[in-house]
Backbone as CSV, one residue per row, in Angstrom:
resi,resn,N_x,N_y,N_z,CA_x,CA_y,CA_z,C_x,C_y,C_z
1,MET,-29.340,-11.017,-9.039,-29.094,-10.502,-10.389,-27.627,-10.676,-10.742
2,GLN,-27.354,-11.118,-11.947,-25.988,-11.296,-12.414,-25.604,-10.130,-13.336
3,PHE,-24.732,-9.253,-12.837,-24.283,-8.114,-13.634,-23.040,-8.550,-14.406
4,THR,-23.250,-9.063,-15.588,-22.164,-9.705,-16.327,-21.179,-8.722,-16.951
5,HIS,-21.524,-7.411,-16.983,-20.623,-6.440,-17.595,-19.942,-5.527,-16.577
6,VAL,-20.231,-5.700,-15.286,-19.644,-4.834,-14.263,-18.157,-5.144,-14.108
7,GLU,-17.325,-4.101,-14.187,-15.878,-4.272,-14.039,-15.347,-3.648,-12.751
8,THR,-16.064,-2.651,-12.194,-15.621,-1.964,-10.984,-16.712,-2.025,-9.925
9,LEU,-16.346,-2.406,-8.707,-17.307,-2.547,-7.621,-16.772,-1.853,-6.379
10,VAL,-17.604,-1.009,-5.760,-17.275,-0.352,-4.497,-18.298,-0.801,-3.466
11,VAL,-17.841,-1.412,-2.387,-18.722,-1.888,-1.324,-18.312,-1.216,-0.016
12,GLU,-19.224,-0.466,0.581,-19.002,0.126,1.895,-20.089,-0.392,2.822
13,TYR,-19.735,-1.335,3.662,-20.686,-1.957,4.577,-20.440,-1.355,5.951
14,VAL,-21.447,-0.667,6.503,-21.240,0.173,7.684,-21.468,-0.566,9.002
15,ASP,-21.674,-1.867,8.963,-21.875,-2.644,10.180,-21.046,-3.920,10.085
16,TYR,-20.988,-4.676,11.175,-20.263,-5.947,11.145,-21.010,-6.956,10.285
17,LEU,-20.269,-7.617,9.434,-20.848,-8.579,8.501,-21.229,-9.852,9.258
18,SER,-22.516,-10.211,9.194,-22.965,-11.421,9.881,-22.714,-12.644,9.009
19,GLU,-22.766,-13.813,9.624,-22.523,-15.052,8.894,-23.534,-15.247,7.773
20,GLY,-24.780,-14.829,8.017,-25.813,-14.981,6.994,-25.632,-14.055,5.815
21,GLU,-24.907,-12.968,6.011,-24.700,-12.007,4.927,-23.478,-12.326,4.074
22,VAL,-22.609,-13.181,4.576,-21.397,-13.537,3.828,-21.718,-14.111,2.449
23,PRO,-22.654,-15.078,2.323,-22.955,-15.613,0.983,-23.503,-14.560,0.031
24,LEU,-24.247,-13.590,0.563,-24.812,-12.546,-0.299,-23.700,-11.690,-0.896
25,LEU,-22.770,-11.276,-0.039,-21.659,-10.457,-0.532,-20.732,-11.286,-1.416
26,ARG,-20.557,-12.557,-1.078,-19.720,-13.439,-1.894,-20.274,-13.546,-3.315
27,ASN,-21.588,-13.605,-3.448,-22.200,-13.676,-4.777,-21.903,-12.424,-5.590
28,ILE,-21.902,-11.274,-4.914,-21.597,-10.019,-5.617,-20.138,-10.004,-6.076
29,LEU,-19.246,-10.484,-5.218,-17.820,-10.497,-5.562,-17.486,-11.514,-6.646
30,SER,-18.457,-12.338,-7.000,-18.210,-13.360,-8.025,-18.657,-12.927,-9.419
31,PHE,-19.127,-11.670,-9.570,-19.493,-11.208,-10.911,-18.334,-11.493,-11.862
32,PRO,-18.566,-12.119,-12.994,-17.481,-12.721,-13.794,-16.469,-11.755,-14.375
33,ASN,-16.859,-10.478,-14.607,-15.934,-9.555,-15.265,-15.358,-8.502,-14.323
34,LEU,-15.472,-8.719,-13.009,-14.942,-7.748,-12.065,-13.420,-7.653,-12.177
35,VAL,-12.955,-6.432,-12.382,-11.520,-6.195,-12.475,-11.018,-5.421,-11.250
36,ARG,-11.877,-4.528,-10.704,-11.485,-3.682,-9.576,-12.524,-3.794,-8.463
37,ILE,-12.053,-3.970,-7.245,-12.940,-4.011,-6.082,-12.358,-3.131,-4.983
38,ARG,-13.214,-2.297,-4.433,-12.867,-1.508,-3.254,-13.829,-1.955,-2.154
39,LEU,-13.306,-2.587,-1.116,-14.146,-3.204,-0.089,-13.852,-2.600,1.273
40,ARG,-14.912,-2.124,1.901,-14.817,-1.624,3.267,-15.873,-2.339,4.102
41,CYS,-15.435,-3.119,5.078,-16.383,-3.840,5.917,-15.727,-4.226,7.231
42,ASP,-16.548,-4.536,8.218,-16.082,-4.999,9.522,-16.508,-6.452,9.702
43,LEU,-15.663,-7.231,10.383,-15.888,-8.668,10.471,-15.907,-9.146,11.922
44,ASN,-16.852,-10.014,12.230,-16.897,-10.674,13.538,-16.055,-11.947,13.554
45,ASP,-15.742,-12.466,12.385,-15.001,-13.721,12.278,-14.112,-13.619,11.046
46,LYS,-12.800,-13.752,11.211,-11.910,-13.571,10.069,-12.049,-14.685,9.035
47,ARG,-12.693,-15.793,9.417,-12.967,-16.849,8.442,-13.908,-16.351,7.350
48,HIS,-14.745,-15.362,7.704,-15.690,-14.834,6.731,-14.982,-14.177,5.552
49,PHE,-13.807,-13.590,5.814,-13.079,-12.912,4.741,-12.647,-13.908,3.675
50,ALA,-12.083,-15.027,4.090,-11.683,-16.051,3.120,-12.884,-16.585,2.355
51,CYS,-14.011,-16.711,3.047,-15.228,-17.191,2.382,-15.679,-16.234,1.286
52,LEU,-15.480,-14.924,1.513,-15.914,-13.939,0.523,-15.256,-14.174,-0.829
53,TRP,-14.021,-14.663,-0.813,-13.255,-14.802,-2.057,-13.268,-16.218,-2.602
54,SER,-14.052,-17.095,-1.989,-14.025,-18.497,-2.398,-14.575,-18.716,-3.796
55,SER,-15.318,-17.741,-4.318,-15.805,-17.862,-5.701,-15.663,-16.537,-6.426
56,CYS,-14.642,-15.755,-6.041,-14.483,-14.423,-6.640,-14.075,-14.535,-8.110
57,SER,-14.264,-13.439,-8.809,-13.940,-13.418,-10.232,-12.437,-13.595,-10.443
58,PRO,-12.022,-14.558,-11.252,-10.593,-14.710,-11.550,-10.053,-13.551,-12.382
59,ALA,-10.968,-12.684,-12.868,-10.541,-11.514,-13.634,-10.071,-10.374,-12.728
60,LEU,-10.300,-10.498,-11.412,-9.941,-9.438,-10.473,-8.447,-9.140,-10.542
61,ARG,-8.107,-7.849,-10.687,-6.707,-7.441,-10.765,-6.347,-6.351,-9.759
62,HIS,-7.338,-5.574,-9.308,-7.044,-4.427,-8.449,-7.952,-4.471,-7.224
63,LEU,-7.348,-4.484,-6.034,-8.105,-4.629,-4.793,-7.675,-3.573,-3.781
64,SER,-8.679,-2.893,-3.208,-8.445,-1.912,-2.155,-9.234,-2.340,-0.929
65,LEU,-8.568,-2.458,0.219,-9.197,-2.982,1.430,-9.117,-2.001,2.591
66,ILE,-10.215,-1.887,3.328,-10.183,-1.259,4.641,-11.165,-2.035,5.498
67,THR,-10.647,-2.788,6.446,-11.453,-3.703,7.245,-11.089,-3.562,8.717
68,SER,-11.951,-4.088,9.571,-11.634,-4.168,10.996,-12.205,-5.463,11.535
69,LEU,-11.610,-5.939,12.619,-12.005,-7.203,13.230,-12.306,-6.998,14.709
70,THR,-13.277,-7.734,15.217,-13.518,-7.738,16.651,-12.397,-8.496,17.343
71,ALA,-12.315,-8.365,18.674,-11.294,-9.095,19.436,-11.461,-10.593,19.239
72,LYS,-12.698,-11.058,19.160,-12.953,-12.476,18.945,-12.416,-12.918,17.590
73,ALA,-12.616,-12.084,16.564,-12.144,-12.434,15.226,-10.620,-12.470,15.173
74,LEU,-9.977,-11.539,15.871,-8.516,-11.498,15.864,-7.902,-12.746,16.492
75,SER,-8.601,-13.316,17.477,-8.062,-14.476,18.176,-8.377,-15.794,17.471
76,SER,-9.228,-15.735,16.434,-9.613,-16.958,15.727,-8.459,-17.479,14.882
77,THR,-8.225,-18.793,14.940,-7.162,-19.416,14.137,-7.718,-20.483,13.211
78,SER,-9.050,-20.654,13.211,-9.663,-21.715,12.409,-9.689,-21.351,10.939
79,SER,-9.673,-22.360,10.100,-9.819,-22.177,8.662,-11.293,-22.157,8.305
80,PRO,-11.663,-21.591,7.148,-13.054,-21.580,6.726,-13.607,-23.000,6.645
81,THR,-14.824,-23.186,7.092,-15.449,-24.502,7.033,-15.970,-24.770,5.641
82,SER,-16.002,-26.041,5.248,-16.450,-26.400,3.907,-17.906,-26.042,3.689
83,SER,-18.694,-26.035,4.775,-20.116,-25.711,4.625,-20.349,-24.246,4.339
84,SER,-19.360,-23.403,4.658,-19.528,-21.969,4.442,-18.915,-21.513,3.140
85,MET,-18.304,-22.424,2.381,-17.630,-22.056,1.146,-18.218,-22.825,-0.031
86,SER,-18.182,-22.185,-1.174,-18.608,-22.872,-2.390,-17.421,-23.639,-2.954
87,ALA,-17.633,-24.278,-4.089,-16.533,-25.015,-4.711,-15.382,-24.064,-5.022
88,PRO,-14.141,-24.479,-4.820,-12.998,-23.609,-5.053,-12.978,-23.042,-6.468
89,ALA,-12.626,-21.768,-6.562,-12.538,-21.102,-7.855,-11.071,-20.888,-8.211
90,ALA,-10.845,-20.429,-9.432,-9.479,-20.099,-9.830,-9.027,-18.860,-9.059
91,ALA,-7.756,-18.819,-8.719,-7.232,-17.691,-7.960,-7.255,-16.418,-8.795
92,ALA,-7.484,-15.287,-8.111,-7.413,-13.976,-8.755,-5.984,-13.464,-8.628
93,THR,-5.336,-13.207,-9.738,-3.954,-12.740,-9.729,-3.946,-11.216,-9.690
94,LEU,-3.651,-10.659,-8.524,-3.718,-9.208,-8.342,-2.503,-8.505,-8.952
95,GLU,-2.784,-7.340,-9.532,-1.720,-6.473,-10.038,-1.505,-5.274,-9.125
96,SER,-2.568,-4.836,-8.435,-2.429,-3.743,-7.479,-3.210,-4.062,-6.220
97,LEU,-2.664,-3.635,-5.091,-3.267,-3.899,-3.790,-3.072,-2.684,-2.901
98,GLN,-4.176,-2.279,-2.254,-4.105,-1.196,-1.279,-4.600,-1.734,0.057
99,MET,-3.728,-1.737,1.060,-4.079,-2.180,2.406,-4.124,-0.958,3.309
100,LEU,-5.314,-0.648,3.823,-5.525,0.636,4.474,-6.137,0.525,5.865
101,SER,-6.132,-0.670,6.444,-6.776,-0.871,7.734,-5.823,-0.607,8.897
102,TRP,-6.375,-0.717,10.111,-5.564,-0.579,11.310,-4.675,-1.800,11.501
103,ASP,-3.478,-1.556,12.036,-2.568,-2.621,12.458,-2.284,-3.614,11.319
104,THR,-2.324,-4.909,11.609,-1.971,-5.920,10.612,-3.196,-6.625,10.044
105,CYS,-4.362,-5.993,10.174,-5.618,-6.651,9.809,-5.620,-7.146,8.360
106,ASP,-5.411,-6.269,7.412,-5.464,-6.656,5.998,-4.438,-7.732,5.674
107,TYR,-3.236,-7.578,6.222,-2.178,-8.553,5.968,-2.587,-9.938,6.445
108,GLN,-3.134,-10.025,7.653,-3.547,-11.311,8.198,-4.652,-11.945,7.360
109,LEU,-5.611,-11.131,6.933,-6.731,-11.657,6.160,-6.278,-12.185,4.803
110,ILE,-5.385,-11.461,4.154,-4.896,-11.899,2.842,-4.071,-13.180,2.977
111,GLN,-3.298,-13.271,4.057,-2.514,-14.476,4.294,-3.404,-15.715,4.385
112,ASP,-4.620,-15.534,4.897,-5.551,-16.652,5.070,-6.468,-16.856,3.866
113,SER,-6.219,-16.132,2.786,-7.087,-16.218,1.600,-6.264,-16.678,0.401
114,PRO,-6.143,-17.968,0.186,-5.264,-18.494,-0.866,-5.721,-18.148,-2.277
115,LEU,-6.969,-17.698,-2.447,-7.441,-17.375,-3.791,-7.098,-15.944,-4.197
116,LEU,-6.369,-15.214,-3.357,-5.829,-13.905,-3.725,-4.333,-14.087,-3.960
117,ASP,-3.950,-14.138,-5.217,-2.574,-14.439,-5.611,-1.785,-13.139,-5.757
118,LEU,-0.705,-12.973,-4.992,0.111,-11.754,-5.024,1.399,-11.933,-5.825
119,SER,1.547,-13.030,-6.521,2.816,-13.339,-7.180,3.134,-12.410,-8.347
120,GLN,2.124,-11.700,-8.875,2.351,-10.788,-9.995,2.047,-9.342,-9.628
121,LEU,2.036,-9.042,-8.336,1.689,-7.702,-7.862,2.739,-6.685,-8.305
122,THR,2.292,-5.583,-8.916,3.223,-4.544,-9.350,3.033,-3.225,-8.606
123,PHE,1.858,-3.017,-7.987,1.556,-1.768,-7.273,1.077,-2.111,-5.872
124,LEU,1.696,-1.505,-4.866,1.295,-1.729,-3.481,1.248,-0.403,-2.746
125,ARG,0.103,-0.160,-2.099,-0.032,1.024,-1.251,-0.438,0.571,0.141
126,VAL,0.265,1.082,1.146,-0.004,0.743,2.537,-0.380,2.027,3.281
127,GLY,-1.532,2.018,3.959,-2.031,3.202,4.648,-1.225,3.553,5.892
128,TRP,-1.472,4.747,6.423,-0.685,5.245,7.548,-0.965,4.483,8.840
129,ARG,-2.106,3.810,8.925,-2.448,3.073,10.143,-2.053,1.596,10.051
130,THR,-1.621,1.175,8.881,-1.413,-0.251,8.627,0.004,-0.681,9.003
131,ARG,0.088,-1.809,9.654,1.378,-2.373,10.038,1.598,-3.675,9.268
132,ILE,2.744,-3.783,8.633,3.069,-4.964,7.833,4.392,-5.548,8.324
133,PRO,4.457,-6.844,8.557,5.750,-7.463,8.888,6.591,-7.591,7.618
134,TRP,7.242,-6.517,7.249,7.899,-6.425,5.943,8.914,-7.525,5.662
135,PRO,9.753,-7.926,6.602,10.716,-8.998,6.285,10.036,-10.287,5.838
136,ASP,8.812,-10.543,6.329,8.076,-11.738,5.915,7.309,-11.508,4.625
137,PHE,6.820,-10.283,4.437,5.955,-9.979,3.304,6.749,-9.738,2.019
138,ALA,7.894,-9.097,2.128,8.672,-8.717,0.946,9.004,-9.883,0.016
139,PRO,9.400,-11.051,0.527,9.722,-12.157,-0.386,8.541,-12.625,-1.225
140,VAL,7.323,-12.307,-0.786,6.121,-12.754,-1.500,5.783,-11.813,-2.646
141,VAL,6.266,-10.582,-2.603,5.875,-9.560,-3.590,7.111,-9.016,-4.318
142,GLN,7.867,-9.901,-4.902,9.101,-9.529,-5.587,8.875,-8.748,-6.874
143,THR,7.653,-8.729,-7.373,7.368,-8.070,-8.652,6.961,-6.609,-8.499
144,ILE,6.957,-6.077,-7.267,6.510,-4.707,-7.020,7.343,-3.709,-7.837
145,GLN,6.641,-2.828,-8.552,7.293,-1.751,-9.299,7.017,-0.385,-8.683
146,THR,5.832,-0.226,-8.080,5.442,1.039,-7.459,5.001,0.774,-6.027
147,LEU,5.614,1.493,-5.086,5.329,1.291,-3.670,4.985,2.628,-3.032
148,HIS,3.761,2.725,-2.465,3.324,3.906,-1.732,3.280,3.562,-0.252
149,ILE,4.048,4.255,0.567,4.080,3.980,1.995,4.051,5.296,2.783
150,VAL,3.773,5.165,4.075,3.804,6.296,4.992,4.954,6.075,5.961
151,LEU,5.703,7.106,6.232,6.825,6.990,7.154,6.312,6.676,8.557
152,ASN,6.724,5.528,9.093,6.422,5.157,10.473,7.456,4.132,10.922
153,PHE,7.288,3.633,12.159,8.344,2.763,12.686,8.413,1.418,11.977
154,THR,7.326,0.976,11.336,7.408,-0.282,10.591,8.024,-0.067,9.207
155,ALA,7.866,1.131,8.650,8.436,1.411,7.326,9.957,1.321,7.349
156,THR,10.559,1.607,8.489,12.022,1.577,8.558,12.575,0.167,8.379
157,SER,11.703,-0.848,8.538,12.164,-2.228,8.383,11.955,-2.768,6.974
158,ILE,11.457,-1.928,6.058,11.212,-2.397,4.700,12.554,-2.694,4.018
159,PRO,12.784,-3.919,3.593,14.035,-4.259,2.914,13.983,-3.830,1.444
160,LEU,14.171,-2.549,1.191,14.019,-2.022,-0.175,14.947,-2.724,-1.161
161,CYS,16.088,-3.188,-0.686,17.002,-3.889,-1.588,16.444,-5.247,-2.004
162,SER,15.344,-5.667,-1.366,14.721,-6.942,-1.719,13.647,-6.800,-2.792
163,PHE,13.452,-5.577,-3.280,12.491,-5.336,-4.354,13.264,-5.054,-5.641
164,PRO,13.635,-6.090,-6.380,14.533,-5.915,-7.531,13.923,-5.135,-8.678
165,ARG,12.584,-4.997,-8.723,11.935,-4.295,-9.839,11.341,-2.951,-9.441
166,LEU,11.561,-2.522,-8.212,10.970,-1.277,-7.724,11.538,-0.078,-8.479
167,THR,10.654,0.669,-9.163,11.088,1.853,-9.914,10.543,3.151,-9.337
168,THR,9.400,3.089,-8.613,8.809,4.295,-8.037,8.502,4.065,-6.564
169,LEU,9.040,4.923,-5.715,8.771,4.882,-4.284,8.157,6.210,-3.866
170,ARG,6.935,6.135,-3.341,6.274,7.351,-2.839,6.211,7.257,-1.323
171,LEU,6.758,8.260,-0.656,6.824,8.281,0.800,6.055,9.483,1.330
172,CYS,5.028,9.208,2.122,4.258,10.275,2.765,4.908,10.599,4.106
173,LEU,5.168,11.876,4.350,5.798,12.324,5.586,4.729,12.929,6.486
174,PRO,4.265,12.206,7.508,3.162,12.691,8.345,3.607,13.766,9.330
175,ASP,2.654,14.620,9.705,2.998,15.711,10.612,2.886,15.313,12.080
176,TRP,2.323,14.130,12.370,2.148,13.751,13.778,3.386,13.079,14.363
177,ILE,4.364,12.763,13.538,5.622,12.222,14.053,6.532,13.391,14.434
178,PRO,7.094,13.396,15.633,8.007,14.480,16.014,9.137,14.647,15.005
179,ALA,9.606,15.873,14.867,10.624,16.182,13.859,11.852,15.289,13.985
180,GLU,12.302,15.061,15.212,13.482,14.212,15.412,13.207,12.794,14.952
181,GLY,11.981,12.312,15.191,11.615,10.967,14.765,11.575,10.842,13.257
182,ARG,11.097,11.880,12.560,11.058,11.839,11.096,12.467,11.714,10.517
183,VAL,13.398,12.436,11.089,14.782,12.380,10.609,15.355,10.984,10.796
184,GLN,15.171,10.428,11.984,15.724,9.105,12.272,15.107,8.028,11.387
185,MET,13.767,8.079,11.228,13.088,7.061,10.422,13.466,7.162,8.955
186,ALA,13.538,8.389,8.423,13.912,8.568,7.020,15.332,8.082,6.777
187,ASP,16.211,8.338,7.724,17.596,7.885,7.599,17.651,6.355,7.536
188,GLN,16.910,5.681,8.416,16.898,4.220,8.425,16.283,3.653,7.153
189,LEU,15.193,4.255,6.700,14.512,3.752,5.509,15.410,3.824,4.280
190,PHE,15.987,4.979,4.016,16.780,5.145,2.795,18.134,4.444,2.883
191,SER,18.532,4.054,4.088,19.743,3.247,4.222,19.521,1.834,3.703
192,ASN,18.241,1.463,3.494,17.916,0.134,2.979,18.010,0.041,1.458
193,ILE,18.307,1.156,0.785,18.498,1.134,-0.662,19.942,0.752,-0.968
194,GLY,20.113,-0.224,-1.857,21.457,-0.697,-2.168,21.763,-0.673,-3.652
195,PRO,22.942,-1.123,-4.047,23.365,-1.106,-5.453,22.462,-1.906,-6.377
196,SER,21.750,-2.890,-5.833,20.888,-3.722,-6.681,19.557,-3.050,-7.024
197,ASN,19.237,-1.970,-6.342,17.971,-1.281,-6.616,18.010,-0.556,-7.956
198,VAL,16.826,-0.445,-8.581,16.700,0.251,-9.866,15.656,1.366,-9.766
199,VAL,15.520,1.945,-8.582,14.538,3.009,-8.358,14.842,4.194,-9.276
200,GLN,13.824,4.629,-10.006,13.979,5.747,-10.929,13.396,7.045,-10.391
201,ARG,12.440,6.915,-9.443,11.794,8.119,-8.922,11.392,7.904,-7.465
202,ILE,11.756,8.871,-6.618,11.340,8.882,-5.222,10.489,10.126,-5.004
203,ILE,9.246,9.922,-4.592,8.306,11.023,-4.382,8.157,11.263,-2.893
204,LEU,8.355,12.507,-2.465,8.193,12.887,-1.067,6.932,13.728,-0.938
205,ALA,5.969,13.225,-0.161,4.688,13.914,-0.004,4.572,14.442,1.418
206,ALA,4.437,15.749,1.550,4.248,16.398,2.851,3.177,17.469,2.681
207,LYS,2.166,17.452,3.531,1.048,18.379,3.371,1.448,19.820,3.642
208,GLU,2.474,20.008,4.461,2.940,21.358,4.778,4.457,21.412,4.655
209,ASN,4.958,22.549,4.185,6.404,22.693,4.012,7.164,22.626,5.331
210,LYS,6.495,22.987,6.443,7.194,22.978,7.734,7.586,21.560,8.147
211,ILE,6.917,20.547,7.569,7.306,19.164,7.859,8.732,18.913,7.363
212,LEU,9.061,19.529,6.221,10.420,19.414,5.680,11.289,20.488,6.327
213,ASP,11.476,20.375,7.641,12.239,21.374,8.366,13.733,21.225,8.091
214,GLY,14.533,22.085,8.703,15.960,22.117,8.422,16.668,20.781,8.544
215,PRO,16.597,20.104,9.691,17.304,18.829,9.833,16.842,17.768,8.842
216,LEU,15.522,17.672,8.588,15.031,16.668,7.643,15.451,17.014,6.221
217,ARG,15.375,18.303,5.856,15.833,18.717,4.514,17.301,18.362,4.321
218,GLU,18.106,18.645,5.333,19.539,18.375,5.232,19.796,16.882,5.049
219,LEU,19.070,16.053,5.828,19.246,14.611,5.702,18.847,14.135,4.317
220,LEU,17.653,14.553,3.847,17.171,14.102,2.541,18.083,14.581,1.424
221,ASP,18.523,15.813,1.520,19.403,16.369,0.495,20.710,15.586,0.429
222,SER,21.256,15.260,1.604,22.525,14.538,1.653,22.350,13.076,1.255
223,LYS,21.335,12.431,1.819,21.148,10.997,1.631,20.726,10.659,0.204
224,LEU,19.775,11.411,-0.321,19.205,11.070,-1.624,20.092,11.505,-2.792
225,SER,20.995,12.407,-2.543,21.880,12.860,-3.626,23.038,11.896,-3.868
226,CYS,23.234,10.935,-2.970,24.363,10.001,-3.154,23.936,8.572,-2.826
227,LEU,22.790,8.163,-3.312,22.348,6.787,-3.112,23.269,5.832,-3.871
228,PRO,23.536,4.653,-3.311,24.512,3.725,-3.918,23.920,2.924,-5.074
229,MET,23.425,3.625,-6.110,22.861,2.953,-7.275,23.622,3.361,-8.523
230,ALA,23.549,2.534,-9.529,24.268,2.816,-10.771,23.776,4.097,-11.418
231,GLN,22.459,4.356,-11.352,21.886,5.568,-11.930,21.063,6.280,-10.875
232,ALA,21.317,7.548,-10.681,20.635,8.321,-9.647,19.166,8.515,-10.014
233,PRO,18.267,8.394,-9.046,16.839,8.595,-9.322,16.482,10.076,-9.290
234,MET,15.330,10.411,-9.864,14.771,11.752,-9.709,14.057,11.809,-8.359
235,ILE,14.202,12.937,-7.678,13.537,13.157,-6.400,12.443,14.198,-6.632
236,ALA,11.193,13.795,-6.408,10.062,14.672,-6.689,9.389,15.096,-5.389
237,LEU,9.144,16.387,-5.260,8.382,16.903,-4.129,6.927,17.028,-4.569
238,GLU,6.040,16.329,-3.858,4.617,16.329,-4.217,3.949,17.517,-3.536
239,MET,3.743,18.602,-4.286,3.180,19.832,-3.733,2.766,20.773,-4.849
240,THR,2.078,21.826,-4.474,1.648,22.828,-5.447,2.857,23.635,-5.929
241,PRO,2.733,24.304,-7.074,3.851,25.124,-7.558,4.276,26.203,-6.565
242,ASN,3.319,26.844,-5.892,3.658,27.903,-4.938,4.473,27.365,-3.769
243,ARG,4.080,26.213,-3.251,4.830,25.616,-2.140,6.222,25.192,-2.606
244,TYR,6.293,24.662,-3.804,7.578,24.204,-4.335,8.562,25.360,-4.472
245,GLU,8.062,26.505,-4.915,8.927,27.671,-5.087,9.564,28.108,-3.781
246,GLY,8.858,27.851,-2.668,9.387,28.288,-1.386,10.364,27.329,-0.737
247,ILE,10.521,26.140,-1.306,11.352,25.156,-0.609,12.460,24.540,-1.469
248,TRP,12.305,24.537,-2.796,13.284,23.825,-3.616,14.717,24.364,-3.486
249,PRO,14.936,25.702,-3.246,16.328,26.177,-3.164,17.121,25.582,-1.996
250,PHE,16.419,25.044,-0.991,17.125,24.511,0.174,17.762,23.147,-0.082
251,PHE,17.375,22.494,-1.179,17.967,21.183,-1.506,19.169,21.418,-2.429
252,ILE,20.250,21.862,-1.839,21.405,22.336,-2.609,22.058,21.210,-3.411
253,ARG,22.303,20.078,-2.806,22.992,18.977,-3.489,22.123,18.392,-4.602
254,LEU,20.841,18.194,-4.313,19.947,17.628,-5.327,19.824,18.575,-6.519
255,ASN,19.761,19.870,-6.253,19.675,20.835,-7.347,20.945,20.860,-8.184
256,SER,22.080,20.808,-7.517,23.340,20.857,-8.271,23.518,19.614,-9.133
257,ALA,22.890,18.497,-8.720,22.954,17.264,-9.508,21.783,17.147,-10.478
258,ASN,20.949,18.182,-10.526,19.777,18.204,-11.415,18.859,16.998,-11.166
259,MET,18.637,16.705,-9.876,17.844,15.528,-9.503,16.478,15.897,-8.920
260,LEU,16.191,17.184,-8.758,14.968,17.587,-8.054,13.911,18.078,-9.029
261,CYS,12.643,17.692,-8.759,11.526,18.166,-9.563,10.261,18.197,-8.699
262,ARG,9.153,18.584,-9.292,7.872,18.672,-8.584,6.829,17.811,-9.287
263,VAL,5.919,17.222,-8.503,4.764,16.527,-9.057,3.516,17.048,-8.352
264,ASP,2.378,16.956,-9.033,1.119,17.411,-8.445,0.721,16.544,-7.264
265,GLU,-0.051,17.127,-6.363,-0.528,16.388,-5.204,-1.522,15.319,-5.630
266,LEU,-1.490,14.186,-4.947,-2.289,13.031,-5.335,-3.767,13.225,-5.060
267,GLY,-4.120,13.959,-3.993,-5.519,14.197,-3.678,-6.256,12.937,-3.280
268,GLU,-5.683,12.168,-2.347,-6.243,10.882,-1.968,-7.493,11.025,-1.101
269,THR,-8.394,10.079,-1.253,-9.500,9.923,-0.330,-9.152,8.765,0.599
270,TRP,-10.114,8.256,1.377,-9.783,7.184,2.322,-9.248,5.948,1.627
271,SER,-9.672,5.735,0.392,-9.239,4.522,-0.280,-8.277,4.793,-1.429
272,GLY,-7.968,6.059,-1.672,-6.982,6.354,-2.695,-7.482,6.074,-4.092
273,PRO,-6.616,6.242,-5.071,-6.989,5.996,-6.451,-7.251,4.522,-6.695
274,MET,-8.215,4.236,-7.546,-8.527,2.837,-7.831,-7.464,2.176,-8.684
275,MET,-6.776,2.981,-9.468,-5.764,2.423,-10.356,-4.396,2.956,-9.965
276,PRO,-3.340,2.194,-10.196,-1.985,2.683,-9.921,-1.688,3.936,-10.732
């Protein structure tokens, strides 16, 4: 069946995708007016992922991924075979991308899928389990305006000064990282902001106020109140009003510079919001 008016598609495939099922799913992803796709599936062969997009809708603009690969699939270096792909289609120029899988899975799959064009990407969200080789990836996504990331050891390597259009940075502060590690990682991450950045808003998301303990509060208050930019950004704490009331007085420098505010909690599910 051809659903010619469908614009949003959510696919949750609870088993490993077999070779015979790839054409079936590929046909669904080729619906002509698809603008948003949220895809969750497991793959035995990473070549299957590229095949899925070989005839995808060129109207696609928003993609959310959570995938996993078997050990055999991870070791595969072959390109998709011509017999498993249809005639090449026009590339889909993505505006938003959410990579939410373990390790570097999503990154590797997208790298092998030339019909997913990231040259106009403006929104990027990376999940807490996802690892991205940022020095290699950043030059490909120079148009990013909104970046959602989780503080971890790979986030510290993000060359924020390499994102000339970045205006909103949302940083999730996880509770499973030791307090000392959070301080060190946050210090390294924000040291990557330079005079060329035009960040207007930095959002700090922590599920509990205790995550923003004394040493981390002191670092954030000191570091974010004197970023080396022409115009200081607003610093937003993502939390409820009650939680905000209990913690905002501790950010003395940000308050004195009138740089601190509150935003509502995002309320993310496994795949987050479909739209930026």
